[in-house]
PALUMGU-459991 format. One record per residue: residue in one letter; x, y, z of N, C-alpha, C in turn. Coordinates in pm, whole numbers, plus 50000, padded with zeros to 5 digits. Example, Ala and Ser with C-alpha at 12.3 -4.5 7.8 and 13.67 -1.06 7.14 Angstrom:
% residues 2
A513194943150780512304955050780513204967050780/S512854977550708513674989450714512905000350787/
This chain:
% residues 553
M500844988150000500005000050000500885012550000/L500645021149901501415033549891500715045249958/A499505043050006498715054050064499425060650181/D500205052750258500825058450378501935068450345/R502275069750217503225080250179502545094050179/Y501215093850174500485106350156499495109450269/V499085099250343498095100750449498445091150562/R498185095150684498295085750796497305074350776/M497745062150800496875050550782496615043250914/D496995049551026496865042751155495845049451246/F494865056351188493805062151272493075051051346/T492675053951468492055043551551490575045851575/S490065057751537488675060951565488205072051472/Q486895074151470486345085251392486875098651444/E486985099851575487495112251634488935114751591/D489755104351595491145105451553491215109451406/F490395102951324490345105851181489965120351155/E488905125051219488415138551193489375149251244/Q490045146651355490905156851415492305157251353/N492765145951300494175145051261494425141651115/Y493375140551034493585137650893494255149450824/T495365146850759496075156950680496655150150557/L496385156050442496905150550317498265156750288/R499265148050269500605152750235500765152650083/I500835164450025500905165649879502335168849838/P502965160149760504335163149715504345174849618/D505545179949592505665191649505505135188849364/R505285176549318504775172949185504285158549191/F502985156849174502405143349184501785139449050/N502065127149009501445121648889501045107248918/F499765104648919499235091748959499855080248878/A500035082248749500555071448665501985067648703/Y502815077648724504215075048760504365071048907/D503715078748995503975077349139503205065949204/I502175061049139501415049849196501555037349109/V501085037748987501075025448905502495021048870/D503315030248822504695026448789505495022848914/E505155029149025505855026049150505505012049199/Y504225008349191503854994549224504554984849129/A504624988549002505284979848904506764977948937/R507384988048995508784987049036508934978649162/L508064980849260508194974249390507664959949390/C506534957849325505884944649326505134942749196/P505854940149086505254940048952504144929748934/E504134919049012503104908848996501874911449082/K501874922049157500724925249242499474926949155/P498374920049188497154920949107496574935149107/A496264940048989495674953348974494224952748929/M493894942848844492544942348790492174928248745/I490934924448775490304912748714489134918048633/W489164915348503488124920348413487374908648352/T486064909848346485254899848277484054906748216/N483354899748127482184905748063481054895648054/V479934899747997478754891147992478984879047903/A479964879747812480264868347725481164858047793/G481614861047914482464851747988483944853347962/E484344863347882485764865847862486384870847993/E487654868048011488334872248134489754876448104/R490164887348165491554891948159491994895848298/R493224892648331493794896448460495064904448434/F495204915448508496334924448489497024927148622/S498344926348622499134930548737499494945248720/F500094951048823500564964848808501694965748706/G502474955048695503484954748590502854955248453/D501764947848434501044948248307500504962248278/M499884968248381499304981548362500374991748326/S501534990648385502624999748355503074998048210/R503254985548167503714983048031502664987247927/K501424983547951500364986947856500195002047844/S500245008947957500105023547951501315029847884/N502495023747899503675028747828503475027747676/Q502945016347632502705014547488501685024847439/A500625026747516499615036547476500205050547475/A501035053747573501655067047579502575069247460/N503325058947422504195060247305503365062647179/F502245055647167501355057547052500795071847050/F500295076347165499715089647170500765100447141/R501975098047192503055107647165503335108347015/S503255096846948503515096746803502475104946726/L501305106846787500245114746725500405129646755/G501365133046839501575147046874500825151346999/L500195142047068499505145647192500535148447302/K500335159247375501285163147478500565170747588/K501335176147680500765182947797499705193147755/G498535191947822497455201347797496485197347688/A496775186347615495885182247506494645175247563/P493445180247534492225173547583491875161547495/V491575150347560491245137847489489975131947547/L489015128847461487725123247501487795108047500/L487435101747613487435087147623486005082247636/V485565074047541484235068047544484435052847541/L484845047347654485305033347657484515024547753/K483415029647806482525021747891483315014848002/R483235001548010483984994248114485094985648054/R485524989047935486614981647871487924984347944/Y488764974047956490034975648028490954985647960/E490734988047829491564997947760491405011947819/Y490305014347886490135027447950491305030248044/W491685020348123492755022348222494105024148152/F494355016748042495595018747967495675033247919/C494565037747861494565051247801494625062247907/A493875060648015493875070848120495285072748176/L495955061648205497305062548259498265068648157/A498115064748033498995070147928498825085147914/L497595089847920497355104147907497945111748025/M497885105848145498515112148261500025112848243/K500605102548187502055102548167502495113748073/L501605117147979501915127747884501485141447934/G500675141748041500175154548090498965159648017/C498235150747951497025154647879495855156547975/I494745161347921493525162947999492565151747961/L492255143548058491375131948038489915136448051/I489085133147950487665136847952486835124147934/P486415117748044485575105848031484175109747983/A483545100947906482205103947856481425091047836/T480115092247839479235081047819479095077447671/A478845064847644478635060347506477275064347452/Q476455070747533475135075147490475145088747422/L476315094647405476385107647341475945106847195/A475125116247155474705117347015475625127246944/K475395129146814476245137946734476375151846797/K475235157946832475265171546884476065172347015/D475985161747097476735161547223478225161047198/I478625153447098480045152247066480575165347009/V479795171446918480215184346863480375194546975/Y479395195147064479475204747174480715202547259/R481005190247296482165187447380483475190547309/C483555186547184484805189047110485075203947096/E484045211647065484235226047048484445233147181/A483685229247282483795235947412485145233647476/A485725221647460486975218247527488175217647433/S487975220547304489055219847204489705206047203/I488875195947195489345182047203490195178447080/K491335171847107492285168147002492065154046950/A491595145047037491425131146997490235125047068/V489595115547001488495108047059488855093247052/I488695086247166488975071947173487695065047218/T487175055947134485875049947163485905034747160/V484865028947220484605014647203484235012247056/Y484354999647015484004996446876482534992446869/L481685002346859480255000346842479805009346727/D479065003746632478655011446515477985024546553/E477055023846650476305035746686477225046746738/V478165043046824479095052846881479975058646772/C480565049946692481475054646586480735063246483/Q479505059546451478735067246353478445081346405/H478145082646533477915095946590479185104446582/V480335098346609481595105746600481865109546455/E481635100246363481865103146220480965114546171/A479715114646218478805125346178479235138746238/A479805138246358480215150546427481545156046375/R482395147446327483785151146297483935163546208/P483145165046101483335177046017483065190246090/E482305189646201481965201746275482865203746398/C483835195046415484745195846530486075201646483/S486275214446504487395221546442488755217546495/T488815212346617490125208846675490405193846673/L489435185746635489575171146643490505166246532/E491605159846573492615155246479492655140146463/H492275132646568492445118146564491215111146619/C490755100746547489685092046594490255078046608/I490135072546727490755059646761489685050646818/T489675038046777488675028746831489305015046856/L488525005846910489034992746948488764982546838/G489274984946721489074975846609489414982746479/E489274975346369489544980846236488304987546181/R488445000046143487335007546085487915018145993/P487395019445872487935029445778487915043445837/G489035050345824489135063945874489495064946021/W489635053646087489955053346230491295046446252/L491935049746363493125042646408492705031546503/N493345020046494493055008346577493965008746700/L493375010846816494175012646938495065000546965/E494474988746964495254976746999496404974546900/A496114975946771497164973746671498274984146684/E497884996546708498895007046721499725005346847/M499075001146958499834998747081500824987447063/D500424976746991501294965246972502584968846899/R502534979646822503724983846746504694991846833/Q504274995246953505065004247037505884996547140/P507035001847180507834995347285507154996147421/E507504986947510506934986647645507644996247739/E508745002047696509425012247774509005025947724/F508845035147818508405048647781509405058747835/L509885067447748510815077847788510025089347848/K510175091247977509435101548047509775115347989/P508775123747969509055137147915509985145048006/A510655154747946511505163748025510635170948128/E511265175148237510505181048347509645192748302/A510135200648210509365212248162508115207848088/D508095195548037506955190447960506035181748045/L506375179948172505515172248262504495181348330/P503345176048362502355184448431502775187548573/T502375199148621502565202748762501285199648838/N501325201448968500125198949049498955207749009/D499245219448952498185228848918497655227248777/D498265218548699497785216448561496515208148561/L495725209748456494455202448446494715187948407/M494085178848480494215164548452492915158348405/L491795163048460490525155948446489405166048425/M488515162948331487385171748304486115163448295/Y485105167648370483785161248363482775171248307/F482045167048205480905174848159479735171348250/T479305180948328478285178248428477035186448399/S475905179548386474665185948344473945192048462/G473385203748441472505210048539471065208548494/T470195216248555468785215348519468465223248394/T469315232848360469095240848240470425242848169/G470355245848039471545249147963472395237047929/M473495239747861474415229147820475285224847939/P475855212947933476685208148044477865217348072/K478175218548200479345226148243480565217048242/M481755222948233482995215348232483715217248366/A483555207548455484215208048585485615202148571/V486625210248601487995205548580488725203448714/H489525192848717490325189248833491805188948793/T492665191248890494105191448865494735177948896/Y496055177348880496785164748899496865160249045/T496375168149138496325163649277495015156249308/Y494075156349214492775150149237492865135749288/P493715127049231493755113149280494075111949428/L494895121049480495265120349622494055122649712/A493125130849669491925133349748491055120849760/Q491215111649665490405099449668490965088749762/I492085091449828492575081849929491545080750041/A491005092150085489995091750191488795083450148/T488425084350020487305076549967487575061649982/A488715057349932489005043049927489365037150063/A490165044350140490655038950267489615039750378/Y488845050650381488005053050498486515052050470/W486125052050342484725049650307484545035650249/H485385031950151485335018450096486035008250186/N486855013150278487535004350374488424994150304/L489244998650211490074989850130491504989050180/D492134977850146493564976150172494134966850066/D495334961750089496034953349990495304940349960/T494414936150048493744923150030492384924449962/S491944936549933490574938749886490424935849737/L489264930449701488824929449562487554937749553/H487664949049484486624959349491485984961749356/I484654962649356483944966749235483114979149264/A483224988849176482274999949169481564998249036/V480254998049038479464994348920479535004948811/A479885017148842479785028348750480505026048618/D479895030848512480525032048381481645042448392/T482725040648315483855050048324483505064048276/G482365065548207481955078648162481365087248270/W481145081648388480535088948499481615092348602/A481455103648668482455107948767482605097948881/K481565090048908481665080149016482755069848987/A483115067948861484245059148829485535064548887/G485665077848891486835083848954486835081849104/W485645080449163485545077449306485915062949335/G485535053849245485565039749283486275029949195/K486845034249081487385024548986488845026648949/I489545035749017490925037648974491815044049081/Y491555056249121492575064249192492825059549335/G491875062249425492085058549564492255043649584/Q491555035849504491605021249518493015016049492/W493645020849385494995016249355496015022249450/I495815034449495496745040049593496745031549720/C495565026249754495445017649873495855003249846/G496214999949723496704986549693495634976349662/A494374980449647493294971049619493354966349474/C492754954849449492584949749314491184953349267/L491064958549146489764962249090489114950149025/F487834948349050487044938648975486134946548883/V486244943848754485464951348655484594941448578/Y483294943448587482324935248514481734943848403/D482014940048280481644948048164480284943448111/F479294952348120477954949048073477334961548012/D476304959447931475564970647872474294973547950/R473584963047988472334964548061472464957348195/F472174964548303472314958548435471254947848458/V471714935948496470824924848533471254920548673/A470344921848768470704919548908471244905448931/T470614895448870471064881648892472464879348836/D472794885848724474144884548670475174890648765/M474864902248821475794908548914475974900049039/L474894894649092474994886149210475854873749180/R475704868449061476494856749022477984860149014/M478304872248965479694876548956480304878749095/L479524884749184480014886849321480344873549387/E479514863549363479744850349419480944843549354/K480984843349221482024836049148483424841349180/Y483574854549185484914860449202485224863849347/Q484294860949438484494863149581484904877649610/V484114886649554484344900949572484174904649719/T485054913249769485014916949911484374930549936/S484354939249835483834952749853483024956849731/F481834962249755480884965149648480364979249663/C480344986949554479825000549558478935002849437/A477725007849462476755009949354475745020449397/P475055026649302473985035949339472805028349397/P471935035049472470775028249531469925020749430/T469845025649307469065018749204469495004249190/V470795001849189471304988149174470894979449292/Y471024984949412470614977249531469114974449530/R468324983949480466874981849476466524969749391/F467204968249278466944956749193467494943849253/M468614944649322469204932649380468344926749491/I467794935449576467014930049689465674924349645/K465264927349522464014921449472464234907249422/E465484903049411465814889249374465944880649499/D466004867649478466224858349590467724857649616/M468214866849697469644867749723470174855849802/S469284848449866469714836749943470294825849854/R470064826649724470594816649630472084818449605/Y472654829649651474044832849619474894833149745/D476094827449734477034827549846477824840649841/L477434849949925478104862949931478914864350060/S479384853150112480074853350241481404860850235/H481984862450115483234870050104483014885050105/L481774889250087481484903550084481574909250225/K482504918350245482744924050378482284938450391/W482094945250278481804959550284480964963550164/A480104973550184479274978450073479004993250092/N478995000349981478795014749983477765018849879/T477235030649897476315036149798476415051249796/A476145056849678476125071349659475415073949527/G475215086549499474585090249373473195095749390/E472475090749491471165095749529470885090349668/P469915096049739469665091449876469275076749883/L469675070349992469395056150014468125054550097/N467185046850045465935044450117466155034050227/P465565035850344465745026350455465375012050418/E464345010250335463934996750299465054989250228/V465784996350141466904990250070468004986450169/F468334995550258469354992950362468994980450442/N467764979750489467354968750577467344955350504/Q466844955250382466764942650308468154937550269/F469044946550228470384942150190471124936650312/K470974943350424471624938250546471044924750586/R469744922950569469114910150605469674898750521/F469914901450393470424891050304471904888350322/T472704898650350474164897250347474834899150482/G474154905550577474794909150703475674921350692/V475704927650575476574939150551475734951850550/E476184961950624475484974750626475994983650514/L475084990750451475455000050345475955013150406/H477135017350363477735029850409477595040250298/E476845050750329476475060550229477475072150227/A477505079350115478295091650103477585101050008/F478025113450012477485123749924478625131849866/G478525134949739479475143649673478965147049534/Q479825152649453479445157049319480565154049221/S480275155949092481345155148991482415165549020/E482015176349086482945187249118483815184149239/T483565173249309484265170149434484535155249444/T485255151549549485265137749597484185137149707/P483985126149777482945125949881483115137149984/L482055144850001482045155650100481545150750234/L480535142350230479985135950350480165121050332/M480525114050437480695099550426480395092650558/T479885080450545479745071650660480985062950661/S481975067050737483285060650732483265046950797/K484405040250792484485026450842484315025550992/W484455036851065484265036351210482825039551250/M482025044151156480705049451189479615038951175/T478655039651265477435031751252476475039651164/P476025033951052475095041350967473845045451043/H473435057951027472175062851079471175063150965/M470025057250987469035056050882468715069750821/G468875070750691468565083150621469695093150615/S470825090150681471935099650685473015095850585/T473595106050521474725103750431476055103850507/G476015105950638477225105250719477655118850772/R478915119550810479495131750865480465137750763/P480845150350779481775156550684483105149350677/S483585147450556484935142250539485935152550592/P486905148450673487885158050725488795163750617/H488695158350497489455163950385488935177850348/Y487675180550384487045193350351486565200450478/H486405213550470485805221450578484345223850539/I483465214950584482055214850543481205222750642/D480195229550589479245236650674477875236450607/L476845239950686475505242350636475185257050656/V474705263650551474465278050562473085281550506/D472575293150550471295298150498471565306450372/Q470515312950322470645320350196471585332250207/E471855336750327472795347750347474205342950376/G474415329750373475735324250398476085322650544/R475085323550633475335321950777475155307250816/S476005302350904475885288650952474555286751023/V473935275151000472655272251064472875262551180/E471925262151269472015253551386471635239151350/D471935229851441471485216051424469975215651407/G469515207251316468095205651294467495215551197/V468305225051149467805235351057468325232450917/E467445233350821467815231050682468785241550632/G469805237350558470765246650501471415240750378/E472165249150308472895244550189474255239150230/I474645227850172475965222150198477015230350123/V478005235250196479075243150134480425238050182/V481455241350104482845239050144483455252650173/R483845254750297484495267350334485965266850287/L486445278050233487765278550171488765286650252/D488425289650378489335297650460490615290050493/Q490575276750480491775268650506492465264550376/G492105271150266492715268250137491775260750045/H492225258849922491455251749820491885237149822/P491045228049873491485214149890491605206549759/A492555197349754492635188149640491315180649630/G490875178249507489615171049488488445180049461/L488555192849496487525202649465487855208949329/L486865209349240487135214849108487865228149116/R488715230649018489405243449016488495254248960/E487685250448861486805260148796485895252648699/Y484915259848647484215255048529484975260748409/Y485515251648331486435255148223485795265448129/R486505276348107486115286748014484755292948046/D484365292548172483065297948210483185305348343/P483725317548341483905325048466482595328448535/V481495329548460480215332948522479725321348609/K479725309248554479315297548631480255295048748/T481545297348726482515295648833482225305248948/A481915317648914481625327649018480335324449092/E479395317549026478135314049092478355304249207/V479315295049192479535284949297480635288949394/F481605296949349482665301749437482355316249476/R481725317849591481375331249638481325331249791/G481625342849847481575344249992482585335550065/G483705332249998484705323850061484285309350075/M483325305149992482795291549999482565285949858/Y482575272549850482055265749732480645261249764/H479675265449683478265262449706477855250349623/T477385239849691476975227749620475595228849558/G474725237349615473345237949569472475226749625/D473035218649716472305207549776471945210949920/M470745207049960470215210450091470255198350185/A470495201050312470555190450413470295196650550/W470135188050650470125192550789471025183250869/R471425187650987472405180551070471795177551206/D472015165251256471505162151390472545165551496/V472225163151621473115167051731474385158651736/D474395147251665475585138851659476475142251541/G476095152551466476905156751353476635149251224/Y475585140851223475215133651100474365142851012/Y474615142350881473895150650785472805142450716/Y471665148850692470525142350628470165150050501/F470325143550390470135149950259468655152750235/I468355164750190466985168550156466785168250005/G467725173449932467625173449786468275185849729/R468325186449597468765198649532467815209849573/S468345221749578467505233049617466295234349525/D466445230049397465305230849306464445218349310/D464825208249392463985196349409462995197849525/V463305206849620462455208349738461095213849695/I460035207549744458675210849704458075220649805/K457515231449755456885241549840455385241049817/S454655235349914453225233049897452455238650017/S451585248249992450725254150096451525258650218/G452695264450194453515269450304454475259350362/Y454325246450323455225236050371456385234150273/R457555230350329458695226350245458865211250260/I458755204150149458755189550152459955184350073/G460835176950141461955170550073461515157750005/P461875155749878461385144049805461855130849865/F463025130849927463595118249975462725111550081/E462175119450172461375113550279460135106550225/V459505112650125458315106650066458695094249986/E459795094949913460265083249838460575071649932/S461195074550044461535064050139460275057450195/A459255065350221457995059750270457375050550165/L457355054850041456775046649935457555033749914/M458885034549927459725022649905459465011750008/E458865015150121458535005150222457354996550179/H456585001250081455404993750037455834983049937/P455374970849951455844960049864455504961949717/A454534970549684454164972549544455164981249469/V456024988549541456874998749479458284993249456/L458674992549329460034988849294460945001149293/E460485011549228461215024249222460205035649221/C460655047449263459765058949257460575071749256/A459945082149208460535095549209459475105449252/I459835114049345458915124449394459315137849333/T458355144449274458585157549212457415166849244/A457595179349207456545189349227455795191949097/V454485193849111453635197748998452975211049033/P452995220548942452375233648971450885232149007/H450445240249103449045240049145448585254449168/P447415258249115446995272349123446765277349264/E446405268749357446115273149493447235269849590/R447805258149579448835253649674450245257549632/G450385262849513451725265849461452305253749392/Q452515243349469452975230449416452295219349493/V452145207849429451695195849499452675184649470/V452645174649556453575163349545453055153249443/K453955149249355453635138849257454575127049277/A454025114849271454835102649276454785095749141/T455925093549082456045085548959456625072149000/I455875061348975456155048449038456305037348936/V457335029048956457475016348885457055005348982/L456104997148941455564986849030456384974049027/T456374967149139456974954049150456154944049070/K456794933249025456084922648953454914917549037/G453784915548971452604910449041451614921149080/Y452004933849065451094944849096450704952148967/T449464956648960448984964048844448374977248890/P448454987448808447895000448845446384999748866/S445925007148966444485008048992444235019849085/D442985024749084442615035549175442755031149321/A442435018449345442545013249481443995013249529/L444925009749438446345009749475446835023949499/V446355033549418446715047449440446325051849580/K445105049049618444615052849750445425045949861/E445745033249839446525025749938447915031849957/L448555035749847449875041749856449825055549921/Q448805063249888448655076349950448465075150102/N447635065850143447405063850286448675058850356/H449435050650285450685045550342451635057150373/V451745066750280452635078250302452115086850416/K450815088950422450245096850531450595090850667/Y450565077750674450845070850801452335070950831/A453175069050727454615067550748455315080950770/T454765091950717455415105050733454445114650802/A453935123950725452935133450775451855134950670/P450605137250709449515137650611449715147450496/Y450335159150526450475169150421451505165350314/K452295154850340453355150950246452905140550144/Y451705135650155451325124750066451225129549921/P451485120649824451405124649683449965125949636/R449595137949598448225140049549448075135149405/I449195133849336449185128349201450075115949199/V449575105049145450345092649133450295088048987/E451465086048931451555081048792452375068148792/F451845057848728452565045248715453245044648578/V454525041048578455295040348453456065027248449/D456515023648330457305011448314458745013248361/E459265025348346460615028148391460775043048416/L461735046448501462025060448532463175065248444/P463155078048407464305083348332465545083648421/K466665078948365467895078048445469085082148362/T470135086148432471415088348368472065074848343/V473165074748268473885062348243474395056048371/S474585064248474475085059148602473985053548690/G472725054748646471625049148723470905059148811/K471285071848807470625081948888469305085848824/I468265086748906466955090748856466985105448816/Q466485108348697466475122048646465115128448675/R464975133448796463715139848835463425152248752/V464495158748704464295170748623463515167648497/K463705155848439462955152348318461475150548349/I461185144848464459775143348504459175157248527/R459905165748599459415179248627459165187148499/N460135186448407459995194048283458815189248200/G458595175948200457445170548128456135175548186/D456085176148319454855181048384454665196048361/L455765203548361455655217948335455115220648196/Q455585212748098455095214347961453615210647952/A453235200248025451835195848022450905206248083/H451425214148179450585224048248450725238148190/S451565239448086451765252848030450755255947920/
């Protein structure tokens, strides 16, 4: 484990962790050289990754393998003229080539831009023009390649298209890497990135407008040590899977940086469509010890007969991406004996709040502030609020700008100024804190429902509905109302065996009245086959809201 070069690893309690956590940042840090190549030097056969897919293919890579493969990729990219500061778009899903390319780009000092394979032509054009992208590297799928081909004439800075196979007009990554030596001549110091250079860019969507470009520097991986060591609870013996596609920022939380710094081996299961029984079978077959997924994944897993699978090797489980419903927590623990440890953060950050390895999860809480950040809850005037009072989650910057917090929204000083103001970074997310210092997520400031003078957080109503056996998934949103301002709407996916009916609507409404408060019940209930989601599995409540706004306009 190389983590102890940068962080104390002998904390004995949550109090010790919170009071004494300090990140030691060297003058110049590069994850590819200082972690992967260093493991390759010290223990080249140390397992780095086990990869498999739905077809049953399997590849195993040591840190020595990762070092050599990334060297070949770096030599190839260098031959194309890619160098420090060059933005490169990676659309590689869960293919192991993602890790070769990511490391290679770090070795050259390029800017890594992960993206989902669901991008259409207009999305690719926008990203290429907004970030001046020099190269695109994609999986070999006709749909993905065709979108890039259609976009290419409108992408003024795009010079190279690379894919995982032979295709006219494209470079073949594997073939080109095979032609390259396994040794890589490190660039001269002047051509290497510094800690302040841009390493990583996420296009992060808001409720309106085009996606923003949240950029992180080369110190970002060090901030993820707290994630892996103290939230995922990983060490040299761990086999860890984070379900996220590499196009989502959660992959940076769980599939590369902190995990490898802590010496864990990554388990990567490559799939296009999530099937709960397939995932359970993989956890059993490979004896995975640590599992991290959004609540959506757990919701589908607990609806299966989990007793059919031997999950005795599973020692730890985490969730993030959206609030965790108590019913999911209770059912997963009943099946596995493992408690889900929740966290909260954004593409712009690493985990801000976490239920660390020393903490007992509190139902409905995302945990306590990570000591990596100076977290507070503030009102609209920026004043700290008391325990039990709703406030916005902010990062105070009086102690400096922490690694892991975005440096800016690239080329957008207006958006940057909106979140960096008053000596704070404003998340736009609302929560309250109990007397034990645990934070309870309410929702985005624009998700909170204001009805007849009441403020209703969607999570509490969703949690109540999830306790009912008829509800597989649900989303709570606001619908405009001429008298009440807004009313609560529930959009529900039913469990197998249940069918929509007026009687079921009334039953669910009464259930919420009993489980929470009468004024919080959903006055509108809509049954759907599926909820709109991001590629990472997060429910897109904004799409439901926008559809309802159009219907009422």
